C-alpha positions as CSV (number, residue, x, y, z in Angstrom):
1,M,64.8,152.0,40.2
2,F,65.4,154.1,43.3
3,Q,63.8,157.1,44.9
4,I,66.1,160.1,45.7
5,S,64.7,163.3,47.1
6,P,65.7,166.4,45.1
7,L,66.8,167.8,48.5
8,A,69.3,165.1,49.1
9,F,73.0,165.2,47.9
10,V,74.3,162.0,46.2
11,H,77.8,162.1,44.8
12,P,77.9,161.1,41.1
13,N,80.4,158.3,41.9
14,A,78.3,156.7,44.6
15,K,77.0,153.2,43.7
16,I,73.3,153.0,44.5
17,G,71.4,149.6,44.3
18,D,67.9,149.0,43.1
19,N,64.9,150.1,45.2
20,V,66.9,152.4,47.5
21,T,65.1,155.3,49.1
22,I,67.1,158.4,49.9
23,N,65.2,161.1,51.9
24,A,65.5,164.8,52.1
25,F,68.8,166.3,53.4
26,A,70.7,163.0,53.3
27,Y,74.3,163.2,52.2
28,I,75.9,160.4,50.2
29,D,79.6,160.9,49.7
30,D,82.1,159.7,47.0
31,D,83.3,156.1,47.2
32,V,80.1,154.8,48.8
33,E,78.2,151.6,47.9
34,I,74.6,151.0,49.0
35,G,72.9,147.7,48.3
36,E,69.4,147.2,47.1
37,G,66.3,147.9,49.2
38,C,68.1,150.3,51.7
39,V,66.2,153.3,53.2
40,I,68.3,156.3,54.0
41,G,66.4,158.7,56.3
42,P,66.5,162.5,56.5
43,H,69.8,164.1,57.6
44,V,71.7,160.8,57.3
45,S,75.3,161.1,56.3
46,I,77.0,158.2,54.5
47,R,80.6,159.1,54.2
48,S,83.4,157.8,52.0
49,G,84.4,154.2,52.5
50,A,80.9,152.9,53.4
51,R,80.1,149.4,52.0
52,I,76.5,148.7,52.8
53,G,74.6,145.5,52.0
54,K,70.9,145.0,51.3
55,N,67.7,146.1,53.0
56,N,69.3,148.2,55.8
57,K,67.4,151.1,57.3
58,F,69.0,154.2,58.6
59,F,66.9,156.6,60.7
60,D,67.3,160.4,61.0
61,G,70.8,161.8,61.7
62,C,72.9,158.6,61.4
63,V,76.6,159.2,60.4
64,I,78.1,156.1,58.8
65,S,81.8,155.7,58.0
66,A,82.7,158.9,59.9
67,D,86.4,159.8,60.3
68,P,88.0,157.8,63.2
69,Q,88.3,159.6,66.5
70,D,91.8,158.5,67.1
71,F,95.1,160.4,67.0
72,R,96.8,157.4,65.3
73,W,94.7,158.0,62.2
74,K,96.5,160.1,59.7
75,G,94.0,160.1,56.8
76,E,94.5,156.5,55.7
77,K,91.9,155.2,53.3
78,S,89.7,152.8,55.2
79,Y,86.1,151.4,55.3
80,V,82.9,150.5,57.2
81,E,81.4,147.2,56.0
82,I,77.7,146.5,56.8
83,G,75.8,143.3,56.0
84,D,72.1,142.9,55.3
85,N,68.8,143.6,57.1
86,N,70.1,145.9,59.9
87,C,68.2,148.7,61.6
88,F,70.1,151.8,62.7
89,R,68.0,154.2,64.7
90,E,68.4,157.9,65.2
91,H,71.9,159.5,65.5
92,V,73.9,156.2,65.4
93,I,77.6,157.0,64.6
94,I,80.0,154.4,63.1
95,N,83.6,155.2,62.5
96,R,85.7,153.6,59.9
97,S,89.1,151.9,60.5
98,I,92.3,153.7,61.4
99,F,94.3,151.4,59.3
100,E,94.9,151.5,55.5
101,G,92.6,149.2,53.7
102,K,90.9,147.8,56.9
103,S,87.3,148.0,58.0
104,T,85.0,148.5,60.9
105,K,82.5,145.6,60.4
106,I,78.8,145.2,61.2
107,G,77.1,141.8,60.5
108,S,73.5,141.2,59.5
109,N,70.1,141.3,61.1
110,S,71.1,143.5,64.0
111,F,69.2,146.3,65.7
112,I,71.3,149.3,66.8
113,M,69.3,151.8,68.8
114,A,69.4,155.6,69.0
115,Q,72.6,157.5,69.8
116,S,74.9,154.5,69.9
117,H,78.5,154.8,68.8
118,I,80.7,152.1,67.3
119,A,84.3,153.2,67.1
120,H,87.1,152.3,64.6
121,D,88.0,148.7,63.8
122,S,85.2,147.1,66.0
123,V,83.5,144.0,64.7
124,I,79.8,143.4,65.5
125,G,78.3,140.0,64.8
126,N,74.9,138.9,63.5
127,Y,71.6,139.3,65.4
128,V,73.1,141.7,67.9
129,V,71.0,144.2,69.8
130,I,72.8,147.4,70.9
131,G,70.6,149.5,73.2
132,N,70.1,153.3,73.4
133,A,73.3,155.3,73.9
134,V,75.7,152.3,74.1
135,K,79.3,153.3,73.4
136,I,81.7,150.8,71.9
137,A,85.3,151.9,71.8
138,G,87.9,151.0,69.2
139,S,88.9,147.4,68.2
140,C,86.2,145.7,70.2
141,K,84.4,142.5,69.2
142,I,80.7,141.9,69.9
143,G,79.6,138.3,69.3
144,S,76.4,137.2,67.5
145,Y,73.2,137.1,69.5
146,T,74.5,139.4,72.1
147,I,72.5,142.2,73.8
148,L,74.2,145.3,75.1
149,S,71.5,147.1,77.2
150,S,71.1,150.9,77.2
151,N,74.0,153.1,78.3
152,A,76.5,150.2,78.5
153,L,80.1,151.2,77.8
154,V,82.6,148.8,76.2
155,H,86.3,149.8,76.6
156,E,88.9,149.5,73.9
157,N,90.0,146.0,72.8
158,C,87.4,144.2,74.8
159,D,85.9,140.9,73.4
160,V,82.3,140.3,74.3
161,A,81.4,136.7,73.2
162,E,78.2,135.3,71.7
163,W,74.9,134.9,73.5
164,V,75.9,137.5,76.2
165,L,73.6,139.9,78.0
166,V,75.2,143.0,79.4
167,K,72.8,144.9,81.6
168,G,72.1,148.6,81.3
169,G,74.8,151.1,82.4
170,C,77.6,148.5,82.8
171,R,81.2,149.4,82.1
172,V,82.8,146.5,80.3
173,N,86.5,146.7,80.9
174,S,87.7,143.2,80.0
175,N,86.6,140.2,78.0
176,V,83.2,138.6,78.6
177,P,82.8,134.8,77.9
178,P,79.9,133.3,76.0
179,F,76.4,132.6,77.4
180,T,76.7,134.9,80.4
181,I,74.8,137.8,82.0
182,M,77.0,140.7,83.3
183,A,75.6,143.3,85.6
184,H,76.4,146.1,88.1
185,N,79.4,148.4,88.4
186,P,82.1,147.3,88.9
187,I,80.8,144.7,86.4
188,G,80.1,141.3,87.8
189,Y,79.0,137.8,86.7
190,F,75.2,137.6,87.2
191,G,74.5,134.1,85.9
192,V,73.9,132.2,82.6
193,N,71.8,133.9,79.9
194,A,69.2,131.2,80.2
195,Y,66.1,133.1,79.0
196,V,67.7,134.1,75.7
197,L,69.4,130.7,75.3
198,R,65.9,129.1,75.5
199,K,64.7,131.5,72.9
200,G,67.6,130.3,70.8
201,K,66.4,126.6,71.2
202,F,69.2,125.5,73.6
203,S,68.1,122.5,75.6
204,E,67.8,122.6,79.4
205,E,70.6,120.0,79.6
206,T,72.9,122.3,77.6
207,I,72.0,125.3,79.8
208,D,72.7,123.2,82.9
209,E,76.1,122.2,81.6
210,I,76.9,125.8,80.8
211,A,75.9,126.8,84.3
212,K,78.2,124.1,85.7
213,S,81.1,125.5,83.8
214,Y,80.6,128.9,85.1
215,R,80.3,127.7,88.7
216,H,83.9,126.5,88.3
217,I,85.0,129.8,86.9
218,Y,83.2,132.4,89.0
219,Q,82.1,130.6,92.2
220,S,84.7,127.9,93.1
221,Q,87.3,130.2,94.6
222,T,90.1,128.9,92.4
223,S,92.3,130.1,89.6
224,P,91.2,130.2,86.0
225,F,93.8,127.5,85.3
226,N,92.3,125.1,87.7
227,A,88.7,126.1,86.7
228,V,89.5,125.1,83.1
229,K,90.9,121.8,84.3
230,R,87.8,121.1,86.3
231,I,85.5,122.0,83.3
232,L,87.5,119.6,81.1
233,S,87.0,116.8,83.5
234,D,83.6,117.5,85.0
235,V,81.5,118.9,82.2
236,A,80.0,116.9,79.3
237,D,81.6,117.4,75.9
238,S,79.7,119.9,73.7
239,E,80.2,122.8,71.4
240,E,79.2,125.1,74.2
241,K,81.8,123.6,76.6
242,N,84.5,124.0,73.9
243,A,83.4,127.6,73.2
244,I,83.8,128.5,76.9
245,V,87.2,126.8,77.3
246,N,88.6,128.1,74.1
247,F,87.5,131.7,74.9
248,I,89.1,131.6,78.4
249,V,92.4,130.0,77.2
250,G,92.5,132.1,74.1
251,H,92.3,135.3,76.2
252,N,94.9,134.2,78.7
253,Y,92.2,134.1,81.5
254,Q,91.6,137.9,81.2
255,L,87.9,138.0,82.0
256,A,85.5,140.7,83.3
257,A,84.5,140.4,86.9
258,L,87.1,137.8,87.8
259,P,88.5,138.5,91.3
260,K,92.1,139.8,91.2
261,E,93.4,137.1,93.5
262,F,92.2,134.4,91.0
263,A,93.7,136.2,87.9
264,E,97.0,134.2,87.9
265,A,97.2,130.6,87.1
266,D,98.5,128.2,89.8
């Protein structure tokens, strides 16, 4: 069973799961799939290509699977894929991919606050918090358990790793490694995200080793190449150490807030 207001429009080809509520003036397009238990608020628009999991809640005025805002898109059929148990507050906009058969992806258990925008082909992890009026450009990655505070801007193709806190109003213009806090404009390394890591049941020893790794990267006045060598020799082996090293090496040392003179390997 589902509850659909007589003032809503639901395309006859849309697939609606059990116990879905669709409120007045909502618009559900052709080629839409909505999983069980979802709540679609007033004036929400779910456009063609949306693939929505279970128990998601969309507040007033959201636009999901909107046409991409990119001149490269020429009408290719593409998608937005959304997991389970997410909350999308008022006027959130999510664009579908610009590539044929590809998707913009949102994980599960995330909280996306009012007036946020997630552009084409971005990938959002699980348990992510996206603050009010955050703008995420195309082809970005936001790792699980990361918080983007209100009015943060993430530039195209940036990779923000897991367990990161980006403070309000920051302009993220490069990659952000895991377990860090980033603040100010220009954006700068502000320390290890210790408070949230403790909430995530990381031990004090693990947090100390993460902090030691980042002292080599951001505070030792050496190149990323040498910083990685020091981490490998000086920091105890752990999943967190491997995550930091793999992120830096995998992104060819291109990190946010890294002084220009340290950007090239020795």
